[in-house]
mmCIF entry with sequence, helices, sheets and N, C-alpha, C, O atoms, coordinates in Angstrom:
data_MODEL
# 
_entry.id   MODEL 
# 
_entity.id                         1 
_entity.type                       polymer 
_entity.pdbx_number_of_molecules   1 
# 
_entity_poly.entity_id                      1 
_entity_poly.type                           'polypeptide(L)' 
_entity_poly.nstd_linkage                   no 
_entity_poly.nstd_monomer                   no 
_entity_poly.pdbx_seq_one_letter_code       
;(UNK)(UNK)(UNK)(UNK)(UNK)(UNK)(UNK)(UNK)(UNK)(UNK)(UNK)(UNK)(UNK)(UNK)(UNK)(UNK)
(UNK)(UNK)(UNK)(UNK)(UNK)(UNK)(UNK)(UNK)(UNK)(UNK)(UNK)(UNK)(UNK)(UNK)(UNK)(UNK)
(UNK)(UNK)(UNK)(UNK)(UNK)(UNK)(UNK)(UNK)(UNK)(UNK)(UNK)(UNK)(UNK)(UNK)(UNK)(UNK)
(UNK)(UNK)(UNK)(UNK)(UNK)
;
_entity_poly.pdbx_seq_one_letter_code_can   XXXXXXXXXXXXXXXXXXXXXXXXXXXXXXXXXXXXXXXXXXXXXXXXXXXXX 
_entity_poly.pdbx_strand_id                 A 
# 
loop_
_entity_poly_seq.entity_id 
_entity_poly_seq.num 
_entity_poly_seq.mon_id 
_entity_poly_seq.hetero 
1 1  UNK n 
1 2  UNK n 
1 3  UNK n 
1 4  UNK n 
1 5  UNK n 
1 6  UNK n 
1 7  UNK n 
1 8  UNK n 
1 9  UNK n 
1 10 UNK n 
1 11 UNK n 
1 12 UNK n 
1 13 UNK n 
1 14 UNK n 
1 15 UNK n 
1 16 UNK n 
1 17 UNK n 
1 18 UNK n 
1 19 UNK n 
1 20 UNK n 
1 21 UNK n 
1 22 UNK n 
1 23 UNK n 
1 24 UNK n 
1 25 UNK n 
1 26 UNK n 
1 27 UNK n 
1 28 UNK n 
1 29 UNK n 
1 30 UNK n 
1 31 UNK n 
1 32 UNK n 
1 33 UNK n 
1 34 UNK n 
1 35 UNK n 
1 36 UNK n 
1 37 UNK n 
1 38 UNK n 
1 39 UNK n 
1 40 UNK n 
1 41 UNK n 
1 42 UNK n 
1 43 UNK n 
1 44 UNK n 
1 45 UNK n 
1 46 UNK n 
1 47 UNK n 
1 48 UNK n 
1 49 UNK n 
1 50 UNK n 
1 51 UNK n 
1 52 UNK n 
1 53 UNK n 
# 
_struct_asym.id          A 
_struct_asym.entity_id   1 
# 
_struct_sheet.id               AA1 
_struct_sheet.type             ? 
_struct_sheet.number_strands   3 
_struct_sheet.details          ? 
# 
loop_
_struct_sheet_order.sheet_id 
_struct_sheet_order.range_id_1 
_struct_sheet_order.range_id_2 
_struct_sheet_order.offset 
_struct_sheet_order.sense 
AA1 1 2 ? anti-parallel 
AA1 2 3 ? anti-parallel 
# 
loop_
_struct_sheet_range.sheet_id 
_struct_sheet_range.id 
_struct_sheet_range.beg_label_comp_id 
_struct_sheet_range.beg_label_asym_id 
_struct_sheet_range.beg_label_seq_id 
_struct_sheet_range.pdbx_beg_PDB_ins_code 
_struct_sheet_range.end_label_comp_id 
_struct_sheet_range.end_label_asym_id 
_struct_sheet_range.end_label_seq_id 
_struct_sheet_range.pdbx_end_PDB_ins_code 
_struct_sheet_range.beg_auth_comp_id 
_struct_sheet_range.beg_auth_asym_id 
_struct_sheet_range.beg_auth_seq_id 
_struct_sheet_range.end_auth_comp_id 
_struct_sheet_range.end_auth_asym_id 
_struct_sheet_range.end_auth_seq_id 
AA1 1 UNK A 14 ? UNK A 15 ? UNK A 14 UNK A 15 
AA1 2 UNK A 19 ? UNK A 23 ? UNK A 19 UNK A 23 
AA1 3 UNK A 34 ? UNK A 38 ? UNK A 34 UNK A 38 
# 
loop_
_atom_site.group_PDB 
_atom_site.id 
_atom_site.type_symbol 
_atom_site.label_atom_id 
_atom_site.label_alt_id 
_atom_site.label_comp_id 
_atom_site.label_asym_id 
_atom_site.label_entity_id 
_atom_site.label_seq_id 
_atom_site.pdbx_PDB_ins_code 
_atom_site.Cartn_x 
_atom_site.Cartn_y 
_atom_site.Cartn_z 
_atom_site.occupancy 
_atom_site.B_iso_or_equiv 
_atom_site.pdbx_formal_charge 
_atom_site.auth_seq_id 
_atom_site.auth_comp_id 
_atom_site.auth_asym_id 
_atom_site.auth_atom_id 
_atom_site.pdbx_PDB_model_num 
ATOM 1   N N  . UNK A 1 1  ? -1.193 -20.277 -48.912 1.00 0.00 ? 1  UNK A N  1 
ATOM 2   C CA . UNK A 1 1  ? -1.063 -19.935 -47.512 1.00 0.00 ? 1  UNK A CA 1 
ATOM 3   C C  . UNK A 1 1  ? -0.887 -18.438 -47.351 1.00 0.00 ? 1  UNK A C  1 
ATOM 4   O O  . UNK A 1 1  ? -0.315 -17.767 -48.210 1.00 0.00 ? 1  UNK A O  1 
ATOM 5   N N  . UNK A 1 2  ? -1.375 -17.935 -46.259 1.00 0.00 ? 2  UNK A N  1 
ATOM 6   C CA . UNK A 1 2  ? -1.229 -16.509 -45.997 1.00 0.00 ? 2  UNK A CA 1 
ATOM 7   C C  . UNK A 1 2  ? 0.151  -16.215 -45.430 1.00 0.00 ? 2  UNK A C  1 
ATOM 8   O O  . UNK A 1 2  ? 0.804  -17.092 -44.865 1.00 0.00 ? 2  UNK A O  1 
ATOM 9   N N  . UNK A 1 3  ? 0.572  -15.005 -45.585 1.00 0.00 ? 3  UNK A N  1 
ATOM 10  C CA . UNK A 1 3  ? 1.882  -14.580 -45.098 1.00 0.00 ? 3  UNK A CA 1 
ATOM 11  C C  . UNK A 1 3  ? 1.764  -13.906 -43.735 1.00 0.00 ? 3  UNK A C  1 
ATOM 12  O O  . UNK A 1 3  ? 2.436  -12.904 -43.490 1.00 0.00 ? 3  UNK A O  1 
ATOM 13  N N  . UNK A 1 4  ? 0.941  -14.423 -42.858 1.00 0.00 ? 4  UNK A N  1 
ATOM 14  C CA . UNK A 1 4  ? 0.769  -13.854 -41.514 1.00 0.00 ? 4  UNK A CA 1 
ATOM 15  C C  . UNK A 1 4  ? 2.023  -14.126 -40.689 1.00 0.00 ? 4  UNK A C  1 
ATOM 16  O O  . UNK A 1 4  ? 2.627  -15.191 -40.822 1.00 0.00 ? 4  UNK A O  1 
ATOM 17  N N  . UNK A 1 5  ? 2.426  -13.177 -39.835 1.00 0.00 ? 5  UNK A N  1 
ATOM 18  C CA . UNK A 1 5  ? 3.608  -13.413 -39.004 1.00 0.00 ? 5  UNK A CA 1 
ATOM 19  C C  . UNK A 1 5  ? 3.355  -14.562 -38.034 1.00 0.00 ? 5  UNK A C  1 
ATOM 20  O O  . UNK A 1 5  ? 2.263  -14.712 -37.486 1.00 0.00 ? 5  UNK A O  1 
ATOM 21  N N  . UNK A 1 6  ? 4.390  -15.361 -37.841 1.00 0.00 ? 6  UNK A N  1 
ATOM 22  C CA . UNK A 1 6  ? 4.256  -16.500 -36.938 1.00 0.00 ? 6  UNK A CA 1 
ATOM 23  C C  . UNK A 1 6  ? 4.470  -16.026 -35.499 1.00 0.00 ? 6  UNK A C  1 
ATOM 24  O O  . UNK A 1 6  ? 5.570  -15.612 -35.132 1.00 0.00 ? 6  UNK A O  1 
ATOM 25  N N  . UNK A 1 7  ? 3.443  -16.089 -34.711 1.00 0.00 ? 7  UNK A N  1 
ATOM 26  C CA . UNK A 1 7  ? 3.547  -15.725 -33.306 1.00 0.00 ? 7  UNK A CA 1 
ATOM 27  C C  . UNK A 1 7  ? 2.905  -16.817 -32.477 1.00 0.00 ? 7  UNK A C  1 
ATOM 28  O O  . UNK A 1 7  ? 1.959  -17.473 -32.914 1.00 0.00 ? 7  UNK A O  1 
ATOM 29  N N  . UNK A 1 8  ? 3.419  -17.003 -31.300 1.00 0.00 ? 8  UNK A N  1 
ATOM 30  C CA . UNK A 1 8  ? 2.854  -17.989 -30.403 1.00 0.00 ? 8  UNK A CA 1 
ATOM 31  C C  . UNK A 1 8  ? 1.875  -17.299 -29.475 1.00 0.00 ? 8  UNK A C  1 
ATOM 32  O O  . UNK A 1 8  ? 2.100  -16.147 -29.102 1.00 0.00 ? 8  UNK A O  1 
ATOM 33  N N  . UNK A 1 9  ? 0.803  -17.960 -29.092 1.00 0.00 ? 9  UNK A N  1 
ATOM 34  C CA . UNK A 1 9  ? -0.129 -17.359 -28.149 1.00 0.00 ? 9  UNK A CA 1 
ATOM 35  C C  . UNK A 1 9  ? 0.488  -17.265 -26.756 1.00 0.00 ? 9  UNK A C  1 
ATOM 36  O O  . UNK A 1 9  ? 1.368  -18.050 -26.405 1.00 0.00 ? 9  UNK A O  1 
ATOM 37  N N  . UNK A 1 10 ? 0.025  -16.312 -25.975 1.00 0.00 ? 10 UNK A N  1 
ATOM 38  C CA . UNK A 1 10 ? 0.498  -16.158 -24.604 1.00 0.00 ? 10 UNK A CA 1 
ATOM 39  C C  . UNK A 1 10 ? -0.056 -17.314 -23.772 1.00 0.00 ? 10 UNK A C  1 
ATOM 40  O O  . UNK A 1 10 ? -1.266 -17.536 -23.731 1.00 0.00 ? 10 UNK A O  1 
ATOM 41  N N  . UNK A 1 11 ? 0.831  -18.036 -23.118 1.00 0.00 ? 11 UNK A N  1 
ATOM 42  C CA . UNK A 1 11 ? 0.442  -19.195 -22.326 1.00 0.00 ? 11 UNK A CA 1 
ATOM 43  C C  . UNK A 1 11 ? 0.301  -18.760 -20.871 1.00 0.00 ? 11 UNK A C  1 
ATOM 44  O O  . UNK A 1 11 ? 1.179  -18.069 -20.354 1.00 0.00 ? 11 UNK A O  1 
ATOM 45  N N  . UNK A 1 12 ? -0.780 -19.148 -20.198 1.00 0.00 ? 12 UNK A N  1 
ATOM 46  C CA . UNK A 1 12 ? -0.920 -18.770 -18.790 1.00 0.00 ? 12 UNK A CA 1 
ATOM 47  C C  . UNK A 1 12 ? 0.114  -19.489 -17.923 1.00 0.00 ? 12 UNK A C  1 
ATOM 48  O O  . UNK A 1 12 ? 0.663  -20.523 -18.305 1.00 0.00 ? 12 UNK A O  1 
ATOM 49  N N  . UNK A 1 13 ? 0.361  -18.917 -16.758 1.00 0.00 ? 13 UNK A N  1 
ATOM 50  C CA . UNK A 1 13 ? 1.328  -19.494 -15.830 1.00 0.00 ? 13 UNK A CA 1 
ATOM 51  C C  . UNK A 1 13 ? 0.811  -20.832 -15.321 1.00 0.00 ? 13 UNK A C  1 
ATOM 52  O O  . UNK A 1 13 ? -0.340 -20.943 -14.899 1.00 0.00 ? 13 UNK A O  1 
ATOM 53  N N  . UNK A 1 14 ? 1.667  -21.842 -15.363 1.00 0.00 ? 14 UNK A N  1 
ATOM 54  C CA . UNK A 1 14 ? 1.270  -23.174 -14.901 1.00 0.00 ? 14 UNK A CA 1 
ATOM 55  C C  . UNK A 1 14 ? 1.725  -23.395 -13.476 1.00 0.00 ? 14 UNK A C  1 
ATOM 56  O O  . UNK A 1 14 ? 2.867  -23.093 -13.131 1.00 0.00 ? 14 UNK A O  1 
ATOM 57  N N  . UNK A 1 15 ? 0.842  -23.919 -12.646 1.00 0.00 ? 15 UNK A N  1 
ATOM 58  C CA . UNK A 1 15 ? 1.187  -24.155 -11.250 1.00 0.00 ? 15 UNK A CA 1 
ATOM 59  C C  . UNK A 1 15 ? 0.811  -25.570 -10.860 1.00 0.00 ? 15 UNK A C  1 
ATOM 60  O O  . UNK A 1 15 ? -0.259 -26.068 -11.210 1.00 0.00 ? 15 UNK A O  1 
ATOM 61  N N  . UNK A 1 16 ? 1.714  -26.209 -10.128 1.00 0.00 ? 16 UNK A N  1 
ATOM 62  C CA . UNK A 1 16 ? 1.423  -27.483 -9.504  1.00 0.00 ? 16 UNK A CA 1 
ATOM 63  C C  . UNK A 1 16 ? 1.953  -27.399 -8.071  1.00 0.00 ? 16 UNK A C  1 
ATOM 64  O O  . UNK A 1 16 ? 2.313  -26.316 -7.609  1.00 0.00 ? 16 UNK A O  1 
ATOM 65  N N  . UNK A 1 17 ? 2.001  -28.517 -7.373  1.00 0.00 ? 17 UNK A N  1 
ATOM 66  C CA . UNK A 1 17 ? 2.351  -28.476 -5.955  1.00 0.00 ? 17 UNK A CA 1 
ATOM 67  C C  . UNK A 1 17 ? 3.745  -27.906 -5.706  1.00 0.00 ? 17 UNK A C  1 
ATOM 68  O O  . UNK A 1 17 ? 3.913  -27.061 -4.827  1.00 0.00 ? 17 UNK A O  1 
ATOM 69  N N  . UNK A 1 18 ? 4.733  -28.346 -6.453  1.00 0.00 ? 18 UNK A N  1 
ATOM 70  C CA . UNK A 1 18 ? 6.115  -27.912 -6.233  1.00 0.00 ? 18 UNK A CA 1 
ATOM 71  C C  . UNK A 1 18 ? 6.720  -27.177 -7.422  1.00 0.00 ? 18 UNK A C  1 
ATOM 72  O O  . UNK A 1 18 ? 7.879  -26.769 -7.349  1.00 0.00 ? 18 UNK A O  1 
ATOM 73  N N  . UNK A 1 19 ? 5.987  -26.994 -8.506  1.00 0.00 ? 19 UNK A N  1 
ATOM 74  C CA . UNK A 1 19 ? 6.561  -26.453 -9.731  1.00 0.00 ? 19 UNK A CA 1 
ATOM 75  C C  . UNK A 1 19 ? 5.694  -25.338 -10.305 1.00 0.00 ? 19 UNK A C  1 
ATOM 76  O O  . UNK A 1 19 ? 4.467  -25.438 -10.325 1.00 0.00 ? 19 UNK A O  1 
ATOM 77  N N  . UNK A 1 20 ? 6.347  -24.273 -10.770 1.00 0.00 ? 20 UNK A N  1 
ATOM 78  C CA . UNK A 1 20 ? 5.661  -23.181 -11.459 1.00 0.00 ? 20 UNK A CA 1 
ATOM 79  C C  . UNK A 1 20 ? 6.374  -22.968 -12.789 1.00 0.00 ? 20 UNK A C  1 
ATOM 80  O O  . UNK A 1 20 ? 7.602  -22.905 -12.826 1.00 0.00 ? 20 UNK A O  1 
ATOM 81  N N  . UNK A 1 21 ? 5.619  -22.857 -13.879 1.00 0.00 ? 21 UNK A N  1 
ATOM 82  C CA . UNK A 1 21 ? 6.205  -22.612 -15.197 1.00 0.00 ? 21 UNK A CA 1 
ATOM 83  C C  . UNK A 1 21 ? 5.686  -21.304 -15.757 1.00 0.00 ? 21 UNK A C  1 
ATOM 84  O O  . UNK A 1 21 ? 4.490  -21.020 -15.685 1.00 0.00 ? 21 UNK A O  1 
ATOM 85  N N  . UNK A 1 22 ? 6.587  -20.504 -16.317 1.00 0.00 ? 22 UNK A N  1 
ATOM 86  C CA . UNK A 1 22 ? 6.220  -19.227 -16.937 1.00 0.00 ? 22 UNK A CA 1 
ATOM 87  C C  . UNK A 1 22 ? 6.828  -19.161 -18.323 1.00 0.00 ? 22 UNK A C  1 
ATOM 88  O O  . UNK A 1 22 ? 7.926  -19.666 -18.559 1.00 0.00 ? 22 UNK A O  1 
ATOM 89  N N  . UNK A 1 23 ? 6.099  -18.529 -19.241 1.00 0.00 ? 23 UNK A N  1 
ATOM 90  C CA . UNK A 1 23 ? 6.594  -18.370 -20.599 1.00 0.00 ? 23 UNK A CA 1 
ATOM 91  C C  . UNK A 1 23 ? 7.528  -17.168 -20.661 1.00 0.00 ? 23 UNK A C  1 
ATOM 92  O O  . UNK A 1 23 ? 7.212  -16.099 -20.138 1.00 0.00 ? 23 UNK A O  1 
ATOM 93  N N  . UNK A 1 24 ? 8.685  -17.349 -21.306 1.00 0.00 ? 24 UNK A N  1 
ATOM 94  C CA . UNK A 1 24 ? 9.634  -16.253 -21.506 1.00 0.00 ? 24 UNK A CA 1 
ATOM 95  C C  . UNK A 1 24 ? 9.250  -15.481 -22.762 1.00 0.00 ? 24 UNK A C  1 
ATOM 96  O O  . UNK A 1 24 ? 8.554  -16.023 -23.621 1.00 0.00 ? 24 UNK A O  1 
ATOM 97  N N  . UNK A 1 25 ? 9.685  -14.230 -22.891 1.00 0.00 ? 25 UNK A N  1 
ATOM 98  C CA . UNK A 1 25 ? 9.444  -13.514 -24.152 1.00 0.00 ? 25 UNK A CA 1 
ATOM 99  C C  . UNK A 1 25 ? 10.299 -14.105 -25.278 1.00 0.00 ? 25 UNK A C  1 
ATOM 100 O O  . UNK A 1 25 ? 11.346 -14.700 -25.022 1.00 0.00 ? 25 UNK A O  1 
ATOM 101 N N  . UNK A 1 26 ? 9.852  -13.940 -26.507 1.00 0.00 ? 26 UNK A N  1 
ATOM 102 C CA . UNK A 1 26 ? 10.569 -14.485 -27.659 1.00 0.00 ? 26 UNK A CA 1 
ATOM 103 C C  . UNK A 1 26 ? 11.882 -13.736 -27.865 1.00 0.00 ? 26 UNK A C  1 
ATOM 104 O O  . UNK A 1 26 ? 11.959 -12.531 -27.629 1.00 0.00 ? 26 UNK A O  1 
ATOM 105 N N  . UNK A 1 27 ? 12.917 -14.457 -28.308 1.00 0.00 ? 27 UNK A N  1 
ATOM 106 C CA . UNK A 1 27 ? 14.190 -13.806 -28.603 1.00 0.00 ? 27 UNK A CA 1 
ATOM 107 C C  . UNK A 1 27 ? 14.212 -13.369 -30.066 1.00 0.00 ? 27 UNK A C  1 
ATOM 108 O O  . UNK A 1 27 ? 13.187 -13.426 -30.744 1.00 0.00 ? 27 UNK A O  1 
ATOM 109 N N  . UNK A 1 28 ? 15.373 -12.935 -30.556 1.00 0.00 ? 28 UNK A N  1 
ATOM 110 C CA . UNK A 1 28 ? 15.443 -12.393 -31.915 1.00 0.00 ? 28 UNK A CA 1 
ATOM 111 C C  . UNK A 1 28 ? 15.183 -13.450 -32.990 1.00 0.00 ? 28 UNK A C  1 
ATOM 112 O O  . UNK A 1 28 ? 14.795 -13.099 -34.104 1.00 0.00 ? 28 UNK A O  1 
ATOM 113 N N  . UNK A 1 29 ? 15.386 -14.728 -32.685 1.00 0.00 ? 29 UNK A N  1 
ATOM 114 C CA . UNK A 1 29 ? 15.116 -15.790 -33.654 1.00 0.00 ? 29 UNK A CA 1 
ATOM 115 C C  . UNK A 1 29 ? 13.688 -16.297 -33.573 1.00 0.00 ? 29 UNK A C  1 
ATOM 116 O O  . UNK A 1 29 ? 13.275 -17.114 -34.396 1.00 0.00 ? 29 UNK A O  1 
ATOM 117 N N  . UNK A 1 30 ? 12.918 -15.820 -32.583 1.00 0.00 ? 30 UNK A N  1 
ATOM 118 C CA . UNK A 1 30 ? 11.538 -16.246 -32.444 1.00 0.00 ? 30 UNK A CA 1 
ATOM 119 C C  . UNK A 1 30 ? 11.348 -17.396 -31.484 1.00 0.00 ? 30 UNK A C  1 
ATOM 120 O O  . UNK A 1 30 ? 10.229 -17.876 -31.300 1.00 0.00 ? 30 UNK A O  1 
ATOM 121 N N  . UNK A 1 31 ? 12.450 -17.854 -30.855 1.00 0.00 ? 31 UNK A N  1 
ATOM 122 C CA . UNK A 1 31 ? 12.346 -18.968 -29.906 1.00 0.00 ? 31 UNK A CA 1 
ATOM 123 C C  . UNK A 1 31 ? 11.704 -18.492 -28.609 1.00 0.00 ? 31 UNK A C  1 
ATOM 124 O O  . UNK A 1 31 ? 12.092 -17.463 -28.057 1.00 0.00 ? 31 UNK A O  1 
ATOM 125 N N  . UNK A 1 32 ? 10.728 -19.244 -28.131 1.00 0.00 ? 32 UNK A N  1 
ATOM 126 C CA . UNK A 1 32 ? 10.073 -18.930 -26.869 1.00 0.00 ? 32 UNK A CA 1 
ATOM 127 C C  . UNK A 1 32 ? 10.420 -20.032 -25.892 1.00 0.00 ? 32 UNK A C  1 
ATOM 128 O O  . UNK A 1 32 ? 10.148 -21.206 -26.145 1.00 0.00 ? 32 UNK A O  1 
ATOM 129 N N  . UNK A 1 33 ? 11.025 -19.653 -24.771 1.00 0.00 ? 33 UNK A N  1 
ATOM 130 C CA . UNK A 1 33 ? 11.395 -20.632 -23.760 1.00 0.00 ? 33 UNK A CA 1 
ATOM 131 C C  . UNK A 1 33 ? 10.480 -20.525 -22.552 1.00 0.00 ? 33 UNK A C  1 
ATOM 132 O O  . UNK A 1 33 ? 9.551  -19.719 -22.524 1.00 0.00 ? 33 UNK A O  1 
ATOM 133 N N  . UNK A 1 34 ? 10.755 -21.336 -21.576 1.00 0.00 ? 34 UNK A N  1 
ATOM 134 C CA . UNK A 1 34 ? 9.939  -21.366 -20.365 1.00 0.00 ? 34 UNK A CA 1 
ATOM 135 C C  . UNK A 1 34 ? 10.833 -21.369 -19.136 1.00 0.00 ? 34 UNK A C  1 
ATOM 136 O O  . UNK A 1 34 ? 11.872 -22.030 -19.121 1.00 0.00 ? 34 UNK A O  1 
ATOM 137 N N  . UNK A 1 35 ? 10.431 -20.630 -18.103 1.00 0.00 ? 35 UNK A N  1 
ATOM 138 C CA . UNK A 1 35 ? 11.102 -20.654 -16.808 1.00 0.00 ? 35 UNK A CA 1 
ATOM 139 C C  . UNK A 1 35 ? 10.420 -21.701 -15.948 1.00 0.00 ? 35 UNK A C  1 
ATOM 140 O O  . UNK A 1 35 ? 9.192  -21.777 -15.909 1.00 0.00 ? 35 UNK A O  1 
ATOM 141 N N  . UNK A 1 36 ? 11.218 -22.510 -15.257 1.00 0.00 ? 36 UNK A N  1 
ATOM 142 C CA . UNK A 1 36 ? 10.648 -23.456 -14.303 1.00 0.00 ? 36 UNK A CA 1 
ATOM 143 C C  . UNK A 1 36 ? 11.191 -23.123 -12.929 1.00 0.00 ? 36 UNK A C  1 
ATOM 144 O O  . UNK A 1 36 ? 12.405 -23.059 -12.735 1.00 0.00 ? 36 UNK A O  1 
ATOM 145 N N  . UNK A 1 37 ? 10.309 -22.914 -11.987 1.00 0.00 ? 37 UNK A N  1 
ATOM 146 C CA . UNK A 1 37 ? 10.688 -22.556 -10.625 1.00 0.00 ? 37 UNK A CA 1 
ATOM 147 C C  . UNK A 1 37 ? 10.224 -23.679 -9.704  1.00 0.00 ? 37 UNK A C  1 
ATOM 148 O O  . UNK A 1 37 ? 9.033  -23.981 -9.619  1.00 0.00 ? 37 UNK A O  1 
ATOM 149 N N  . UNK A 1 38 ? 11.185 -24.289 -9.017  1.00 0.00 ? 38 UNK A N  1 
ATOM 150 C CA . UNK A 1 38 ? 10.882 -25.385 -8.104  1.00 0.00 ? 38 UNK A CA 1 
ATOM 151 C C  . UNK A 1 38 ? 10.772 -24.865 -6.682  1.00 0.00 ? 38 UNK A C  1 
ATOM 152 O O  . UNK A 1 38 ? 11.600 -24.071 -6.237  1.00 0.00 ? 38 UNK A O  1 
ATOM 153 N N  . UNK A 1 39 ? 9.751  -25.311 -5.974  1.00 0.00 ? 39 UNK A N  1 
ATOM 154 C CA . UNK A 1 39 ? 9.610  -25.024 -4.550  1.00 0.00 ? 39 UNK A CA 1 
ATOM 155 C C  . UNK A 1 39 ? 10.342 -26.118 -3.785  1.00 0.00 ? 39 UNK A C  1 
ATOM 156 O O  . UNK A 1 39 ? 10.444 -27.244 -4.272  1.00 0.00 ? 39 UNK A O  1 
ATOM 157 N N  . UNK A 1 40 ? 10.856 -25.808 -2.591  1.00 0.00 ? 40 UNK A N  1 
ATOM 158 C CA . UNK A 1 40 ? 11.576 -26.844 -1.839  1.00 0.00 ? 40 UNK A CA 1 
ATOM 159 C C  . UNK A 1 40 ? 10.640 -27.976 -1.413  1.00 0.00 ? 40 UNK A C  1 
ATOM 160 O O  . UNK A 1 40 ? 9.481  -27.742 -1.070  1.00 0.00 ? 40 UNK A O  1 
ATOM 161 N N  . UNK A 1 41 ? 11.158 -29.204 -1.440  1.00 0.00 ? 41 UNK A N  1 
ATOM 162 C CA . UNK A 1 41 ? 10.379 -30.373 -1.073  1.00 0.00 ? 41 UNK A CA 1 
ATOM 163 C C  . UNK A 1 41 ? 10.353 -30.591 0.441   1.00 0.00 ? 41 UNK A C  1 
ATOM 164 O O  . UNK A 1 41 ? 9.388  -31.129 0.985   1.00 0.00 ? 41 UNK A O  1 
ATOM 165 N N  . UNK A 1 42 ? 11.414 -30.171 1.106   1.00 0.00 ? 42 UNK A N  1 
ATOM 166 C CA . UNK A 1 42 ? 11.511 -30.418 2.538   1.00 0.00 ? 42 UNK A CA 1 
ATOM 167 C C  . UNK A 1 42 ? 12.155 -29.231 3.232   1.00 0.00 ? 42 UNK A C  1 
ATOM 168 O O  . UNK A 1 42 ? 12.809 -28.402 2.600   1.00 0.00 ? 42 UNK A O  1 
ATOM 169 N N  . UNK A 1 43 ? 11.960 -29.165 4.534   1.00 0.00 ? 43 UNK A N  1 
ATOM 170 C CA . UNK A 1 43 ? 12.544 -28.075 5.304   1.00 0.00 ? 43 UNK A CA 1 
ATOM 171 C C  . UNK A 1 43 ? 13.991 -28.392 5.635   1.00 0.00 ? 43 UNK A C  1 
ATOM 172 O O  . UNK A 1 43 ? 14.355 -29.550 5.840   1.00 0.00 ? 43 UNK A O  1 
ATOM 173 N N  . UNK A 1 44 ? 14.809 -27.359 5.683   1.00 0.00 ? 44 UNK A N  1 
ATOM 174 C CA . UNK A 1 44 ? 16.202 -27.532 6.050   1.00 0.00 ? 44 UNK A CA 1 
ATOM 175 C C  . UNK A 1 44 ? 16.388 -26.992 7.461   1.00 0.00 ? 44 UNK A C  1 
ATOM 176 O O  . UNK A 1 44 ? 16.101 -25.827 7.736   1.00 0.00 ? 44 UNK A O  1 
ATOM 177 N N  . UNK A 1 45 ? 16.870 -27.849 8.345   1.00 0.00 ? 45 UNK A N  1 
ATOM 178 C CA . UNK A 1 45 ? 17.044 -27.481 9.746   1.00 0.00 ? 45 UNK A CA 1 
ATOM 179 C C  . UNK A 1 45 ? 18.531 -27.297 9.997   1.00 0.00 ? 45 UNK A C  1 
ATOM 180 O O  . UNK A 1 45 ? 19.332 -28.126 9.566   1.00 0.00 ? 45 UNK A O  1 
ATOM 181 N N  . UNK A 1 46 ? 18.922 -26.216 10.694  1.00 0.00 ? 46 UNK A N  1 
ATOM 182 C CA . UNK A 1 46 ? 20.345 -26.036 10.972  1.00 0.00 ? 46 UNK A CA 1 
ATOM 183 C C  . UNK A 1 46 ? 20.887 -27.153 11.872  1.00 0.00 ? 46 UNK A C  1 
ATOM 184 O O  . UNK A 1 46 ? 20.193 -27.632 12.770  1.00 0.00 ? 46 UNK A O  1 
ATOM 185 N N  . UNK A 1 47 ? 22.120 -27.555 11.622  1.00 0.00 ? 47 UNK A N  1 
ATOM 186 C CA . UNK A 1 47 ? 22.728 -28.647 12.370  1.00 0.00 ? 47 UNK A CA 1 
ATOM 187 C C  . UNK A 1 47 ? 23.104 -28.190 13.773  1.00 0.00 ? 47 UNK A C  1 
ATOM 188 O O  . UNK A 1 47 ? 23.653 -27.104 13.957  1.00 0.00 ? 47 UNK A O  1 
ATOM 189 N N  . UNK A 1 48 ? 22.801 -29.033 14.767  1.00 0.00 ? 48 UNK A N  1 
ATOM 190 C CA . UNK A 1 48 ? 23.201 -28.792 16.150  1.00 0.00 ? 48 UNK A CA 1 
ATOM 191 C C  . UNK A 1 48 ? 24.052 -29.957 16.586  1.00 0.00 ? 48 UNK A C  1 
ATOM 192 O O  . UNK A 1 48 ? 23.699 -31.111 16.339  1.00 0.00 ? 48 UNK A O  1 
ATOM 193 N N  . UNK A 1 49 ? 25.180 -29.673 17.238  1.00 0.00 ? 49 UNK A N  1 
ATOM 194 C CA . UNK A 1 49 ? 26.043 -30.762 17.703  1.00 0.00 ? 49 UNK A CA 1 
ATOM 195 C C  . UNK A 1 49 ? 25.341 -31.479 18.867  1.00 0.00 ? 49 UNK A C  1 
ATOM 196 O O  . UNK A 1 49 ? 24.703 -30.839 19.703  1.00 0.00 ? 49 UNK A O  1 
ATOM 197 N N  . UNK A 1 50 ? 25.465 -32.792 18.911  1.00 0.00 ? 50 UNK A N  1 
ATOM 198 C CA . UNK A 1 50 ? 24.824 -33.542 19.978  1.00 0.00 ? 50 UNK A CA 1 
ATOM 199 C C  . UNK A 1 50 ? 25.438 -33.229 21.342  1.00 0.00 ? 50 UNK A C  1 
ATOM 200 O O  . UNK A 1 50 ? 26.587 -32.797 21.435  1.00 0.00 ? 50 UNK A O  1 
ATOM 201 N N  . UNK A 1 51 ? 24.654 -33.454 22.394  1.00 0.00 ? 51 UNK A N  1 
ATOM 202 C CA . UNK A 1 51 ? 25.166 -33.235 23.748  1.00 0.00 ? 51 UNK A CA 1 
ATOM 203 C C  . UNK A 1 51 ? 26.219 -34.294 24.067  1.00 0.00 ? 51 UNK A C  1 
ATOM 204 O O  . UNK A 1 51 ? 26.092 -35.452 23.669  1.00 0.00 ? 51 UNK A O  1 
ATOM 205 N N  . UNK A 1 52 ? 27.261 -33.879 24.791  1.00 0.00 ? 52 UNK A N  1 
ATOM 206 C CA . UNK A 1 52 ? 28.295 -34.839 25.192  1.00 0.00 ? 52 UNK A CA 1 
ATOM 207 C C  . UNK A 1 52 ? 27.842 -35.521 26.478  1.00 0.00 ? 52 UNK A C  1 
ATOM 208 O O  . UNK A 1 52 ? 27.233 -34.875 27.331  1.00 0.00 ? 52 UNK A O  1 
ATOM 209 N N  . UNK A 1 53 ? 28.125 -36.812 26.635  1.00 0.00 ? 53 UNK A N  1 
ATOM 210 C CA . UNK A 1 53 ? 27.696 -37.513 27.847  1.00 0.00 ? 53 UNK A CA 1 
ATOM 211 C C  . UNK A 1 53 ? 28.434 -37.095 29.098  1.00 0.00 ? 53 UNK A C  1 
ATOM 212 O O  . UNK A 1 53 ? 28.160 -37.616 30.180  1.00 0.00 ? 53 UNK A O  1 
# 
């Protein structure tokens, strides 16, 4: 086997309807992690007190 340094290929950013994944840079041990960013599923409406009769 060759003694080539072990490196991971750069992974493109993954996108779906509510989720985005990005590759993090490698740390000192060579571990490569991923960021996951979630988009909100629903709108948040501020609460209004009901009218009194």
